[in-house]
N, C-alpha and C positions, 0 to 999 in steps of 0.2 A: 479358534475353529468353531467354538460354540456360537460366536457372534454371527458367522457366516451361515450357520445352520438356521439362526433365527431370521436373517436377511432372506435366506432361501424361502422359507415358509411365508415371509411377508410378500416377496415378489410373486410367487405362484398364486397365493390367494388373490392378489390384486389383478393379475392377468386372467386367471381361470375360474375364480370364484369357486374353487373346489378344495376340499380338505387334503392336506398332505398326509399320506399314510405312512410314508417311510423315506428317510434320506440316507443313501449309502455313499461313503467316500470312495472315489475311484482314483487310480493312478498313484504317483509318488509325492504325496503331500509333504513328506519330509524334506524334499529338495526345495521347497518354498518358491517354486517357479509360478504355479497357479494352484487353485483349488477346484476340483471337479467332483460333481455329485450326481449320482443316479437318483432321480426324484420320482416317487410312486405316488401318483394322485388315485382317488377312487376310481377315475375313469380312464387314465392313461398314464404312461411312463414318458419321462423326459430326461434329458441331461442339462445341467448348467455348469458353466465354467467361469470362474473369477480370475482375472489376469492381473499379475503383479509386476509385469515388466512392460515397458513402452513397446509400441508397434506390434505386439503379438495379436491383439484383437483386429487391428486393422488389416493385417495380412489375411486373417481368416475371412474377414467381410469381403475383402477383394477376391480371394482365390476360390473359396467354397462355391459360390453361385456360379462360376465358371466350369465347375465340374458336374453340374446337375445332370448332364446327359449321360454320364457313365458312373456316377457315384451317388448313392442315396442319401448322404448326409445332407441335412437341411438346416439353415439358420432360421429360427422362428421368431425370436425376439432379441434385442439388444438393449443395453441401458448402462447406467452408471449409479454407484451408490453415492450417498452424501459426501463420503470421504474421497471421491474420485475413482474408486476401484470400478473397473469396466467389467462387464459380464455379458455372456451370450447364452441363450437357450437353444438347444437343438432337439431334433427328434431323437428318440431312442431306438437303436437299431439292434434287433434280435440277433443272437449268435454267441460265438465263443471268440475270445482273442486267440490268434494263431499261437502265441507263446504258451497259452495255457494247455494246448492240445497236441502240439507238435510231436511230443515224445510218443504220443499214443497212435500216430499215424504211420502206416507202412510206407516204404519208399514210393510205390506207385501212387498213393494218395498225395505225398508231398510233391512228387514230380508234377502232378496235375494241378495242385494248388500254386506252385510257383510259375507254371506256364501262365496261369491266370494273372498272377501278381505281375509278371513281365508285360502282359497286355495292358493292364490297368495303369501301370506306371508309365508305359509309353504314351498312353492317352493323356496323362497329366503333362508329360514332357512335350507333346506335340500341340498342346493348346495354342501357344503362340511361340514365336521366336523374336529375338531382340538383338540389336547391334551393340548392346551394352550388357554389363552384369552388375549385380548389386542388389540393394534393397527396393522395395516398391515406391519409395519416395525418390524424386529426381535428385536430391541433394546427396544421396548416398549411392549413385550410379557412376560407372566408369566405362569408357570405351573397351570393347574387346581386346583392342590392341594393347591394352595395359594389364591384361590378365596375368600373363606370365610373370611379370615383375612384381604385381600384387602378390601373387601366391608365394613367391620366394620371400618377400618382405614379411608377409603374414607367417610364414613357416618359422622365419628367424625370430619373430615375436614370440610364438609359441616355445621355442627352444629357450628363449630368455626367461620366460615364466617358469620353465622347469628348473633352470639354473638358479633362479632366485629362491626357489624352494628347497634347494640343496638336494635334488632328486637325480641330477645328471649322472651320478656315479652309480646308480642301479645299473647293473650290467645290461638288462634288456633296453633300457633307455640309452644308454651310452652307445650300444651298437646301433640302434634304430636311428639315432641322430647321425651317426656316421654314414649309414646307408642313405638316409633321406637326402643329405647334402650331395652325395655322389649322383643323385637321380634328378637334380634340377635341370640338365639339359633335355630330360624326356618329358618335361611338363608340356602339356598340350598347347598349341596355339589356338585359342578359343576363336572360332569363326562366328558363332552365334550364342547368345545366352538363352537359356529355357527355364521355365519354372522347375525349381528344385525343392522337394519336400523337406529334405535334411534331417528327418527324424523317422524314416520309414523302416520298421521292422515289426515283428509279431505283437508288440504292445499296441500297435496302432492299425493292425489289419484283423478285420472280423470275418470269420468264417461261418458258413451257415449250412445246416443239414437239410436237403430237400428230398422228398420221397421219390421223385422222378430222377434228379440229377446227382443225388447223393451229396458229398461234401463239395461246397464251392465257395469261392471268394464272394464275400458280400460287400465289403466297404473298406475304404481307407479313412482314418481318422487323423485329427490334430494336424492342421496346416499352419499352426502359428509360427513356425520357423521358416516357412516357405519364402524363398527369394529367387531372383533371377541369377542363374549360376551355371557352372559346369554340371551337366546332367549325370555325368559318370560318378558324381559323389553319392547320389542315391543308390546306384548299383554296387559301389564298393562297400557301402554300409551293409548290404545283404551278403557280400563276401565275407565281411567280419563276423557276422552273426551266424550264417548258415553254410555258405558255399565252400570255405576252406575246410570245414569239418566233414561236408558231404558234396564233393565235386560232382557227383552224378546229377545234382539238381541244376547245374549251370547250363547245360544245353537246352533244357526244358524251359528254364527262365528266358533265355535269349530266343527260343522259338516264339514265345509269345511277344516279347519286346520287338523283335525285328520284323514281325508281321506288320508293324506300324512305323517304326523308325529304323533306318539302316545305320549300322555302326562300322566305322572304318578301323584301320590298324592303329589309330592313335590310342584306342582303349587299351589294347594289350601293351603298347609302348609306355603308357603312363601308369599302368596297373601297380607295379612295384612301388613307385612314389606314392600313389594314392593310398594304398594299404598301409604303409608306414606313417604317412602323414595323419591318417584317421587315428591311429594309436597315440601319436605325439599330441594331437589335438586334445584328446579325452584326458590324457595324463596331465596336460598342463593346467587343468581346472578341477579335476575330480577328487583329488586328494583332500581338499579342504571341505568337500561336501559329502563324500562317501568313501570310506576305506574300502568297502567291498567293491564298489564299482571301479576303484583305482586298481585293486589287486586283480580284478577280472580283466582289466585292459593290459596289465603287465603280463598276464597269462597269455593274452592274445599276441602280444608282441613276442613273447617267447616262442609260441607255436609258429609264428610267422618266420622268425629267424631260423627255426628248424626246417622249415619248408622252402627256404630262400632259393636254394640252388635248383629247385624244381618247380618254381612259380610258372613256367611255361605250360606245366600240366593244367593250369587253371585259366589259361587263356580262352577267350572266345575264339572258336574255330571259324575262320573266315572263308 
């Protein structure tokens, strides 16, 4: 990490000819997916991200400029280190991460914030539609006709990964696998692909306080996982993090979302599958990276199983 701090100082001096006052690490450096720093110069603040996996920078370079009309995140510079590590410099956006303040917000404040989240997420989802799904490079794309079979095959791959780690006898995982296989018939027939953020929650949502408006949504961050996919994935992740615990947020989120994109009954029909699949997905890889994250996901599955008979209470009211 010290090497990257020195590289950061060099990059900023070469670009801005200004002294670096402070460099603060941001995000989950221990996961070793990328390194992000808040950089304070004498005149301005910036953010730099070093990418350690292929395609992540390409996705951000492709997607972020398309969001400029409704999202204030900007790409200022991009480059590569001598060792090939890719980086991007962004503007620094003032505010608080939603996850840092959500416990201090009352229900009305959270309702208002999630209505804005719904609207901004729909703006991302409505940027373009495609007759295929997959990554942004053409060699990683498939026709929408293949979506259902792809998802079933991919879910079986996740289950195989769980079995290979001898995790499938954990009661929550055993039950979740049983349920998810029973839901294959309810997987959506995808008519069109849309940009899907795939990592949207309060770690990547900035909230700002304005004297006139009060608390409001300021920005979405971190588009490195964005692909063309089933847009319900982003919504289900918000269920996992917030809506199952506080269902009173659901109608307010959808009020914002459906002001831009209509949703049909396929959302409710597929909800049970998507909720369990998300837990299976995370459990398939998190054990080796973070015991804490793995245990949180097992707790999520346990809560989901407890609520299973009443999942219709969490449906979008059509």
